[in-house]
C-alpha atoms as one frame of an Amber mdcrd trajectory, in Angstrom:
protein
  -2.274 -28.174   3.528  -2.484 -24.362   4.814   0.277 -21.921   5.332   0.893
 -21.188   8.883   1.692 -17.763  10.040   3.529 -15.860  12.447   3.040 -12.305
  12.770   5.850 -10.099  13.994   4.371  -6.470  15.506   0.924  -7.764  16.368
  -0.518  -4.741  17.215  -1.798  -1.604  15.397  -2.581  -2.369  11.427  -1.923
  -5.982  12.543  -4.666  -6.914  15.106  -6.887  -4.218  13.328  -6.998  -5.535
  10.249  -4.285  -7.738   8.595  -5.002 -10.770  11.425  -8.993 -10.422  11.750
  -9.994  -9.798   7.776  -7.081 -11.117   6.467  -5.023 -14.312   8.154  -7.878
 -15.682   9.949 -10.373 -15.770   6.833  -7.910 -16.440   4.197  -9.072 -20.587
   3.291  -5.254 -21.045   2.873  -3.858 -19.761   5.962  -3.575 -20.333   9.571
  -2.372 -18.281  12.057  -0.131 -20.396  14.651   2.111 -17.441  16.340   2.424
 -13.247  17.302   5.221 -11.647  18.248   5.321  -8.089  19.812   7.933  -6.376
  22.431   4.790  -5.584  24.384   4.133  -8.248  27.065   0.412  -7.141  27.791
  -0.281  -6.236  24.172   1.109  -9.889  22.271  -0.558 -11.905  25.627  -3.677
 -10.113  24.689  -3.435 -10.816  20.925  -2.412 -14.319  21.602  -5.131 -15.249
  23.999  -7.975 -13.459  21.843  -6.668 -15.088  18.344  -5.703 -18.501  19.539
  -1.971 -18.185  18.704   1.417 -18.954  20.459   2.384 -15.393  21.816   6.274
 -14.330  22.011   8.107 -11.219  23.226  11.388 -11.954  21.064  11.619 -12.254
  17.075  14.085 -14.802  17.335  11.609 -16.542  19.258   8.925 -16.984  16.842
  11.905 -17.424  14.046  12.796 -20.855  15.945   8.896 -21.753  16.133   8.800
 -24.683  13.386   5.028 -24.247  13.162   5.555 -21.007  11.438   5.750 -21.112
   7.257   5.531 -17.636   6.518   5.926 -14.367   8.310   3.915 -10.711   8.129
   6.077  -8.177   9.235   4.050  -4.580  10.771   6.935  -3.210  12.723   8.012
   0.290  12.411  10.166   0.905   9.225  13.803   0.864  10.761  13.616  -2.796
  11.900  11.977  -4.139   8.507  15.280  -5.001   6.974  16.758  -6.796   9.768
  13.619  -8.690  10.495  13.412  -9.420   6.925  16.886 -10.824   6.579  16.620
 -12.676   9.935  12.782 -14.341   8.756  14.969 -15.646   5.647  17.780 -17.253
   6.937  15.102 -18.987   9.474  13.555 -20.228   6.249  10.335 -18.477   6.596
   8.631 -16.841   4.081   8.199 -12.883   4.274   4.893 -10.523   3.781   6.549
  -7.262   4.638   4.626  -3.559   5.424   5.371  -0.698   3.078   7.972   0.853
   2.602  10.097  -2.326   2.652  13.167  -0.420   4.633  14.667   2.833   5.439
  16.685   2.819   2.070  16.906   1.276  -1.399  19.991  -0.114  -0.544  18.400
  -1.966   2.263  15.091  -2.858   0.027  17.644  -4.862  -2.414  19.582  -6.701
   0.473  16.075  -7.658   1.733  15.386  -9.211  -1.848  18.919 -10.781  -2.190
  18.444 -12.088   1.093  15.078 -13.937   0.324  16.398 -15.316  -2.981  19.475
 -16.955  -1.282  17.037 -18.688   1.106  14.523 -19.673  -1.365  11.691 -17.861
   0.132   8.886 -15.801  -0.885   9.209 -12.128  -0.377   6.319  -9.766  -0.779
   5.009  -5.996  -0.564   1.991  -5.561   1.085   0.148  -2.862  -1.068  -2.960
  -4.576  -0.406  -5.048  -1.770  -1.909  -4.573  -3.196  -5.357  -6.770  -5.815
  -4.345  -9.690  -3.683  -3.198 -12.425  -4.462  -6.211 -13.117  -1.595  -7.189
  -9.623  -0.850  -8.061  -9.393  -3.960  -9.856 -12.389  -3.513 -11.472 -11.144
   0.241 -12.746  -7.920  -1.327 -13.787  -9.880  -3.865 -16.113 -11.970  -1.224
 -17.775  -9.044   0.814 -18.357  -7.109  -1.841 -19.688 -10.000  -2.856 -22.243
 -10.079   1.062 -23.230 -13.341   2.074 -21.757 -11.953   5.144 -20.614 -10.169
   5.597 -24.084  -6.931   7.411 -24.210  -5.618   7.767 -20.387  -5.270  11.457
 -19.390  -5.189  11.758 -15.436  -5.399  10.030 -12.269  -5.544  11.589  -8.875
  -5.204   9.419  -5.745  -5.803  11.433  -2.212  -5.279   9.703   1.242  -5.640
  12.006   4.329  -5.775  11.476   8.290  -5.517  13.499  11.335  -2.341  12.097
  12.936  -1.473  14.621  16.218   1.698  14.130  17.780   2.386  11.537  19.654
   5.468   9.915  21.955   7.587   7.723  19.962   5.028   7.160  16.879   7.764
   6.105  14.253   5.996   7.850  11.489   6.869  11.242  13.091  10.216  10.384
  13.133  13.183  10.752  10.197  15.283   8.332  11.332  12.775   5.472  12.589
  10.126   6.050   9.648  11.877   7.608   6.807   9.372  10.441   6.495   5.875
  11.053   7.061   2.555  11.333   5.112   4.484  10.644   1.705   6.141   7.662
   2.665   3.839   6.176   4.977   0.352   7.032   2.859   1.638   8.173  -0.359
   3.376   5.564  -1.413   0.397   3.490  -1.578  -1.646   6.373  -3.790   1.544
   6.214  -6.547   1.542   2.587  -6.516  -2.333   2.497  -6.728  -2.185   4.841
  -9.940   0.373   2.787 -11.435  -1.393  -0.448 -10.854  -4.446   1.056 -12.145
  -2.482   2.581 -15.468  -0.443  -0.136 -16.234   2.504   2.026 -16.263   5.304
   3.085 -14.454   5.910   6.680 -12.984   8.898   8.081 -14.955   9.187  12.015
 -13.370   8.054  13.423 -10.119   7.735  16.845  -8.786   6.672  17.342  -4.830
   6.092  19.800  -2.591   6.361  18.686   1.315   5.597  21.072   4.130   4.924
  21.295   7.838   1.917  23.276   8.032  -0.142  21.757  11.394   1.526  19.276
  13.136   4.877  19.840  15.430   6.820  16.615  14.615   9.817  16.302  12.250
   8.384  14.626   9.452   6.104  16.932   7.151   2.452  16.525   7.683   1.499
  17.642   3.752   2.647  16.211   0.500   1.662  16.785  -2.898   3.127  15.238
  -6.004   2.593  15.633  -9.772   3.730  12.481 -11.449   4.248  11.820 -15.283
   3.697   8.147 -16.247   5.523   6.611 -19.230   2.121   6.002 -21.302   2.002
   9.686 -21.308  -0.951  10.177 -18.360  -0.146  12.485 -15.736  -1.168  12.310
 -12.136  -1.837  13.791  -8.404  -1.267  12.724  -4.846  -2.238  14.834  -2.226
  -1.685  12.847   1.082  -1.900  14.570   4.718  -1.738  13.902   8.182  -3.183
  17.225   9.369  -6.689  17.099   7.938  -9.728  15.760  10.669 -10.694  12.066
   9.693 -14.497  13.117   9.385 -13.862  15.817   6.636 -11.484  13.212   4.754
 -12.683  12.110   1.232  -9.794  10.278   0.283 -10.995  10.393  -3.633  -9.519
   8.004  -6.361 -10.332   9.987  -9.581  -9.407   8.856 -13.275 -10.365  10.888
 -16.543  -9.084   9.752 -20.264 -10.416  10.555 -23.602 -13.594   8.699 -23.292
 -14.852   9.079 -19.721 -14.128   9.460 -16.059 -14.341   7.128 -13.266 -14.533
   8.163  -9.397 -14.442   6.708  -6.334 -14.779   7.906  -2.650 -13.119   6.044
   0.633 -11.899   3.124  -1.545  -8.245   4.416  -0.809  -8.086   3.408   3.081
  -8.522   0.591   5.201 -12.125  -0.067   3.805 -13.004  -2.691   1.211 -16.148
  -1.322   0.337 -17.034   1.537  -2.143 -18.788   1.946  -5.587 -17.591   3.543
  -8.681 -19.223   6.448 -10.579 -18.654   6.411 -14.137 -19.648   8.180 -17.062
 -18.344   6.381 -20.026 -19.025   8.637 -23.337 -16.913   6.551 -25.982 -15.896
   9.070 -28.798 -17.049  12.544 -27.528 -18.845  14.674 -30.034 -18.234  17.920
 -31.748 -16.896  21.082 -29.419 -19.742  22.419 -27.182 -18.600  26.124 -26.270
 -21.419  25.834 -23.112 -19.771  22.662 -21.709 -22.551  21.748 -20.255 -22.709
  18.186 -18.453 -26.873  17.781 -19.572 -27.179  14.397 -20.727 -24.483  12.623
 -19.043 -25.103   9.234 -17.954 -23.577   8.443 -14.899 -23.161   4.559 -14.218
 -23.087   3.198 -10.500 -20.902   0.172 -10.549 -20.730  -1.981  -7.629 -18.428
  -4.770  -7.890 -18.937  -7.679  -5.566 -17.144  -6.835  -2.378 -13.663  -8.638
  -1.795 -11.552  -8.009   1.306  -8.420  -6.810   0.309  -6.601  -7.973   3.205
  -7.788 -11.568   2.905  -7.233 -11.390  -1.024  -3.590 -10.105  -0.322  -3.091
 -12.851   2.132  -4.582 -15.584   0.096  -2.543 -14.322  -3.171   0.646 -14.965
  -0.886  -0.481 -18.243   0.302  -1.028 -19.846  -3.268   2.428 -18.212  -4.331
   3.587 -20.365  -1.736   1.786 -23.380  -2.544   2.514 -23.131  -6.247   5.665
 -21.802  -6.088   5.130 -18.805  -8.166   5.923 -14.877  -7.597   4.222 -13.119
  -5.038   1.466 -11.333  -6.350   3.191  -7.710  -5.177   6.716  -9.084  -5.232
   9.583  -7.369  -2.966  10.781  -5.705  -6.424   7.660  -3.749  -6.579   8.401
  -2.372  -2.687  12.128  -1.662  -4.250  10.450   0.622  -7.125   8.172   2.231
  -4.518  11.196   3.361  -2.469  12.793   4.365  -5.800   9.794   6.885  -6.595
   9.325   8.149  -2.939  12.985   8.968  -2.800  12.427  10.962  -6.079   9.752
  12.662  -4.730  11.630  13.687  -1.619  14.676  14.951  -4.007  12.054  16.994
  -6.059  10.893  18.452  -2.601  14.262  19.502  -1.151  15.812  20.621  -4.804
  12.483  22.348  -6.252  13.140  20.412  -9.453  11.665  17.874 -11.220  13.269
  14.311 -10.820  13.045  11.528 -13.016  12.765   7.971 -11.693  15.097   5.260
 -12.792
């Protein structure tokens, strides 16, 4: 029997990606209800998707046909809605960040545990076929000793009235907490190692709003590797490259455009194994590049299907709420570093 989904906050990423690419095509999922405070929007989505529409969260949560909810609302209401859903007996997949504060994240996890429902964090980029292939290759030793990872996510995000990502109170920050957390989580996923220490710079360089439009983070991982994340709200979309770069003692792997909302892409890899003697000319002649093109897996569908299977099999969510809490701890350490000008350990 399919897991019946309700969507809280059915505009934006929900209607653009998660509903049409995730919930509708996932074999174990069925869309039955959508909610949004904007009546025109919810009426349109409900009609287009063949779902029941609600303008109040409590109405959707009272719907006995809903087994699980996907929360895609502004950050400042994530905690309240997660707790309400858990108390209504609904499993919860929440957009990141899970809440405004670590305390709220912990309270959301506790509420879901108490209610006996699954709680997941929607870090869907973990499910991208290129990212899982890179993780597997690194785990197999193809890259030798992991040395450095870099993840970049940029977009043009001008001032928009009421935009929660441009308000500290509503979103908790700007480019770093909105996009940088994807990048950091992805590097941790690929390296199979958590971040131990961060150093961060945030700036307001172009956009005229409260939260940062520029963030650069250097990372030190528990396995000894280092990393870089740059995330920007001030570069034109057409100019964005959204690079993922991994380097090790045995080679390199690079993608372009796999960090973002698209599930397509390829990996350019140079796998040398054990390097030879020192070459003072530092020539790349003779290097053999491989273009690796994994079969495309829609990451939204994979994330939804994985969560459904956790419900069906009574196993842990593929990206549990605890991972969302950890991400919040890392981001808080980044903001502390930006404020103090010091490197900050994550614990």
